[in-house]
C-alpha positions in Angstrom: 7.4 -1.8 -7.6 6.8 1.4 -5.7 3.8 3.5 -4.9 3.3 6.3 -7.4 3.1 9.7 -5.9 0.0 10.6 -7.9 -1.9 7.5 -6.5 -2.8 9.5 -3.4 -3.8 12.5 -5.5 -6.1 10.3 -7.6 -7.8 9.0 -4.4 -8.3 12.6 -3.1 -9.7 13.7 -6.5 -12.2 10.8 -6.5 -13.3 11.7 -2.9 -13.6 15.4 -3.9 -15.7 14.4 -6.9 -18.0 12.4 -4.7 -17.1 9.2 -6.6 -17.1 6.8 -3.7 -16.8 3.7 -5.9 -13.7 5.0 -7.7 -12.2 6.2 -4.4 -12.8 2.7 -2.9 -11.2 1.0 -6.0 -8.2 3.3 -5.9 -7.8 2.9 -2.1 -8.0 -0.9 -2.3 -5.4 -1.0 -5.1 -3.1 1.4 -3.2 -3.3 -0.7 0.0 -2.7 -3.9 -1.9 0.4 -2.4 -3.4 1.7 -1.4 0.0 1.0 -5.0 1.3 3.0 -6.4 -1.7 5.9 -4.1 -0.9 6.0 -5.2 2.8 5.8 -8.9 1.8 8.6 -8.4 -0.7 10.7 -6.6 1.9 10.2 -9.4 4.5 10.6 -12.2 2.0 14.0 -11.0 0.9 15.3 -11.4 4.5 13.9 -14.8 5.3 17.3 -16.4 5.2 18.5 -14.2 8.1 17.4 -14.6 11.7 14.9 -12.0 12.8 14.7 -10.9 16.4 11.3 -9.5 17.5 11.1 -7.9 20.9 7.8 -7.6 22.6 7.9 -5.1 25.5 
């Protein structure tokens, strides 16, 4: 699942319209979608070692 390009435009339109509740709902849904994409990306590589460097 990918982020639709018009999702951001819908958020901007809600903000411009002064609809804080709609902007909030859209923003939360948008963020949740991004989190799902990151989780899916990480989960598909769990069988391979992952080196994390902290500098």
